[in-house]
N, C-alpha and C positions, 0 to 999 in steps of 0.2 A: 505071751509071745506065740505065735505061729509061723510055720513055714508056708511061704508061698510058692509058686510054680518054679522060681529061679533057685530056690533053695535058701533065700534070705529071710531072716526073722522078721515079722512085723508086729506092730500093735494091734490087737483086736479093737474093732469099731467100739465095742462096749467098754473097753479099758480106756480108750482116747476119749470117749463121750465123758466118762467119771472124771479124768482129769480136768477136760475144759470147764466141766461144770462146778468143780471145787477151786479151781485157779482163779485167785483174785484178778481184778481188772490191772492193766499194766502200771496205772497212777497209783492204786494201793500197795503194789508190789516195791515200787519205788519209795514210798512213804514207810513202808515197813522195814525197807533196807537202810533207810536213813536213820529211823528210829533205833535199830540195833548198832548202827556206827557209833551212837553217843555211848553205848555202853563199852565200846572199844578204847576207851581211855582211863588208865588207871585212877587218876585224880578225879575225874568226874565219878567214877566207883566209890572211892574214898568219901567223896562229899554225901553221895547218898546215903552210904553206911553210917555217916555222921546223922545225918538226918532221920536214920531210922530212930534214934534215941529222943529225937523230939525236935521241936522248933528252935531254930537258932539264928543269929545275925552273922555278917561276913566276919566280924572280928573274932566271934566264938570259933567259928569253923577254922579260920586261918590259925588261931591259937592250936587248937587240938591238933591239926595236920602239920603245924611247924611250917606253914606257908606264908607268903605275902597275900595281904588283903586284895591286892591287884590281881593275882593269879586265881584267887577263889572268886572274885567277881567275874572275871571273864569266863570262869566254867559255869558258873551259876546261871550266867546270860545264855549259855548255849542249852543248858538243862531247862530253863523257863521256856525257850523258844520251842522246845520239843514237848512241852506240857508234862515234864517230870517232876518238876518243883513249882510251888506256887509261892507268893509272898504277900506280906501284910505290913502296912507302915504303923509305927506309933511314935509318934513324934519326928524326930530326924533319922530313927533307926528302922531299917527294913529286916523284918524276920523271915525266913525262909522256912519251908517245910516241903515234905513229900506231896504230890499233887493228889496220890489217892493210893488205895490199898494194892492197885494192880502192881505199882513199883515194889513193894515188898514181896510179892509173889514172883515176880521176874528174878530179883535179886535171890531170894530163897531157893527157887528152882534151878537157876544158874549154878549156884554154889552146891546144891545137891549133884547135880550132873557132874561136875568137874570132881568131885570128891569120890564118885563111885570107883 
């Protein structure tokens, strides 16, 4: 920050350029905001933590969390739309698992942050 002739502070052109170079495009910022919104629901977080232990079907998740299959299915749909979980079919049963190791990292770092 520097003073201009009127005594107001302003950002240097160098700092402004650095920010503009590192700032993702607006569409990516919206996608990132939507991504983090998914983590704003305790039920979805619980489902992700359950899936940290391994692949499970809706019935297993519902039993562990003491919730209805319908409620779990609804939240799994949201998690799947955001590519946080993946599924595979075995006969009539669909098994869910975490989409990739990034999800483990996000959960771990988030918990580390709030426990500091």
